[in-house]
C-alpha positions in Angstrom: -3.7 -31.5 19.2 -5.7 -32.6 16.2 -8.5 -29.9 16.5 -6.0 -27.1 17.0 -3.8 -28.3 14.0 -6.9 -28.5 11.8 -8.0 -25.0 12.8 -4.5 -23.6 12.2 -4.4 -25.3 8.8 -7.8 -23.9 7.8 -6.9 -20.4 9.0 -3.7 -20.5 6.9 -5.6 -21.6 3.8 -8.1 -18.8 4.2 -5.3 -16.3 4.9 -3.3 -17.3 1.9 -6.4 -17.0 -0.3 -7.3 -13.6 1.0 -3.7 -12.2 0.7 -2.8 -13.8 -2.6 -6.0 -13.3 -4.6 -9.0 -11.8 -2.9 -7.6 -8.6 -1.4 -5.5 -7.6 -4.5 -8.5 -8.2 -6.7 -10.7 -6.1 -4.4 -8.2 -3.2 -4.6 -8.4 -3.4 -8.4 -12.2 -3.4 -8.3 -12.2 -0.4 -6.1 -9.9 1.5 -8.5 -12.2 0.5 -11.4 -15.2 1.8 -9.6 -13.4 5.1 -8.9 -12.6 5.3 -12.6 -16.3 5.1 -13.5 -17.2 7.8 -10.9 -14.0 9.9 -11.1 -15.9 13.2 -11.1 -17.7 12.5 -7.8 -14.4 11.1 -6.3 -12.4 14.1 -7.4 -15.0 16.5 -6.0 -14.8 14.8 -2.6 -11.0 14.8 -2.6 -10.8 18.5 -3.6 -12.9 19.4 -0.6 -9.7 18.8 1.4 -6.4 20.7 1.2 -3.7 20.0 0.4 -4.4 17.1 -1.9 -1.8 14.8 -3.5 -3.0 12.9 -6.5 -0.2 10.8 -7.9 2.3 13.3 -9.2 0.1 16.3 -8.8 -0.2 18.4 -5.7 -3.2 20.8 -5.3 -3.7 23.4 -2.5 -6.5 25.9 -2.2 -8.0 28.1 0.5 -11.7 27.6 0.0 -14.1 25.5 -2.1 -17.5 26.6 -3.2 -19.1 24.0 -5.4 -16.7 23.5 -8.4 -14.9 26.7 -7.7 -11.6 26.7 -5.8 -10.2 29.9 -4.2 -6.5 30.9 -4.2 -5.4 27.6 -5.8 -1.9 26.3 -6.5 -1.2 23.3 -8.7 2.3 21.6 -8.7 3.2 18.9 -11.1 6.2 16.6 -10.2 8.5 14.6 -12.4 9.5 10.9 -12.2 12.1 11.7 -9.6 9.8 13.8 -7.5 11.2 17.2 -8.7 8.7 20.0 -9.4 8.2 20.6 -13.1 5.3 23.0 -13.3 3.8 25.5 -10.8 0.5 27.3 -11.3 -1.2 29.8 -9.0 -4.5 31.6 -9.5 -7.0 33.6 -7.6 -9.7 31.0 -8.4 -10.3 28.0 -10.6 -13.3 25.9 -11.7 -13.0 22.4 -13.0 -14.8 19.6 -14.7 -14.0 16.0 -15.8 -14.2 14.9 -19.4 -14.1 11.1 -19.0 -14.3 10.5 -22.7 -11.0 12.3 -23.3 -9.6 11.2 -19.9 -8.8 14.7 -18.6 -9.7 17.1 -15.9 -9.9 20.7 -17.3 -9.2 23.5 -14.9 -10.2 27.0 -15.9 -7.9 29.3 -13.9 -8.4 33.0 -13.6 -5.9 35.8 -12.6 -2.8 33.9 -12.0 0.7 32.9 -13.3 2.6 29.7 -14.3 6.2 28.6 -14.1 7.9 25.6 -15.7 11.2 24.0 -14.7 11.7 21.4 -17.4 12.3 21.6 -21.2 9.0 19.8 -21.8 7.0 22.2 -19.8 8.8 25.2 -21.3 8.0 23.9 -24.8 4.3 24.0 -24.0 4.6 27.8 -24.2 3.3 28.5 -20.7 1.4 31.8 -20.6 3.3 33.3 -17.6 0.8 35.7 -16.2 -2.8 35.2 -17.4 -6.3 36.5 -17.0 -7.8 33.1 -17.9 -6.2 29.8 -18.8 -7.5 26.4 -19.5 -5.2 23.8 -18.1 -5.7 20.1 -19.0 -4.7 17.5 -16.5 -4.5 14.0 -17.8 -6.3 11.5 -15.5 -3.2 9.3 -15.8 -1.4 12.0 -13.7 -3.8 11.1 -10.9 -2.3 7.6 -10.6 1.2 6.4 -9.9 3.2 5.8 -13.1 4.4 2.4 -11.7 2.0 -0.4 -11.1 1.1 -0.8 -7.5 2.4 -4.2 -6.3 -0.3 -4.4 -3.7 -3.0 -4.5 -6.4 -1.4 -7.7 -8.0 -2.3 -11.3 -7.3 0.8 -13.2 -6.1 1.3 -15.1 -9.4 1.1 -11.8 -11.3 3.4 -10.2 -8.7 6.1 -12.9 -9.3 5.8 -12.4 -13.1 6.2 -8.6 -12.6 9.1 -9.0 -10.3 11.1 -10.7 -13.1 10.9 -7.4 -15.1 12.4 -5.3 -12.3 15.9 -4.6 -11.0 17.4 -3.3 -7.8 15.2 -1.8 -5.1 12.0 -2.2 -7.0 12.7 -6.0 -7.4 13.4 -6.3 -3.7 10.2 -4.5 -2.9 8.2 -6.9 -5.1 9.9 -10.0 -3.6 9.3 -8.7 -0.1 5.6 -8.2 -0.7 5.3 -11.7 -2.2 7.2 -13.5 0.5 5.4 -11.5 3.2 2.1 -12.7 2.0 3.2 -16.3 2.1 4.9 -16.0 5.5 1.9 -14.4 7.2 -0.5 -16.9 5.7 1.5 -20.0 6.9 2.1 -18.2 10.3 -1.5 -19.1 11.3 -0.5 -22.8 11.2 2.9 -22.2 12.9 1.3 -20.3 15.8 -0.6 -23.5 16.7 2.7 -25.2 17.6 3.4 -22.5 20.3 -0.2 -22.1 21.4 -0.9 -25.7 22.0 1.9 -26.4 24.6 1.3 -23.1 26.3 -2.4 -24.0 26.4 -1.7 -27.4 27.9 0.5 -25.9 30.6 -2.2 -23.4 31.7 -5.3 -25.6 31.0 -6.3 -25.5 34.7 -5.8 -21.7 34.9 -8.0 -18.8 33.9 -9.1 -18.8 30.2 -8.0 -15.2 29.5 -4.6 -15.8 31.1 -4.1 -18.9 29.0 -5.0 -16.9 25.8 -2.7 -14.0 26.7 0.2 -16.4 27.4 -0.4 -18.2 24.1 -0.3 -14.9 22.2 2.7 -13.6 23.9 5.4 -15.2 21.6 3.5 -14.0 18.6 3.6 -10.3 19.6 6.9 -10.3 21.4 8.9 -12.6 19.0 7.2 -13.1 15.7 6.1 -9.7 14.6 9.2 -7.8 15.7 11.3 -10.4 13.7 9.1 -9.9 10.7 9.3 -6.1 10.8 13.1 -6.3 11.1 13.4 -8.9 8.4 11.3 -6.9 6.0 13.4 -3.8 6.6 16.8 -5.5 6.1 15.5 -7.4 3.0 14.2 -4.3 1.3 17.5 -2.6 2.1 19.3 -5.4 0.4 21.3 -6.4 3.5 20.2 -10.0 3.4 18.3 -12.2 0.9 14.5 -11.6 1.0 13.3 -15.2 1.5 15.4 -16.1 4.6 14.7 -12.7 6.2 10.9 -13.0 5.9 10.6 -16.7 6.6 13.0 -16.7 9.6 10.3 -15.6 12.1 8.2 -18.6 11.0 11.1 -21.0 11.5 12.0 -19.5 14.9 8.4 -19.8 16.2 8.1 -23.3 14.8 11.4 -24.4 16.6 10.2 -22.8 19.8 6.9 -24.6 19.6 8.7 -27.9 19.0 10.8 -27.4 22.1 7.7 -26.5 24.2 5.9 -29.6 22.9 8.8 -31.8 23.7 8.9 -30.5 27.2 5.1 -31.1 27.6 5.4 -34.7 26.2 8.2 -35.5 28.7 5.9 -34.4 31.5 
């Protein structure tokens, strides 16, 4: 069992490092790279339709270089309610990275606001040409993305949250740990099943060893994550229970093999 246990321990260590530090850091570096090249990134995104950029939705019916035909822009509030709607026959745009804005020059259109803040901006109603400034911060979620945080930072951020947001952060942190340790836990099921089928076909033995992982572990993990985020059960037991179940199953199978 020693080689298998060592391999499982190594896999768990690598998995924990990737999930807790490397992958969140990579997501942050990707966002930083996009921020440096936001004009090119925005140009590629606007080649599609519809486009949702944070709390801004954009739909158009044709793009020719920097010109969008029959464009509509909808800005949404914190609760997802529409606050501003703009439609125009065409619009051109450019990115001013020094000021951190995208400036749309809209032609032959109209605008409607549904909030006191938008109404106070003295929207032009119908217009022949209007320059609409869109802050680049609107292109990102207002709340930090928990998937972009290392696990220590995620735990610190979790302490500032309440309710559903707190449960989401806890779920993400516990899920990373549970999945990382699961590599080592899987060994305790794979080894006895491998011993039992050692004289059989290699692929059959591999499939049998993986069966508890896909039939038992991942369904339990999905269910546990759902009930934890809903607040039905505490987060830690819900997400670590699959590891415990697989570990107990592996211990039983090992005991049976040792008795043989």
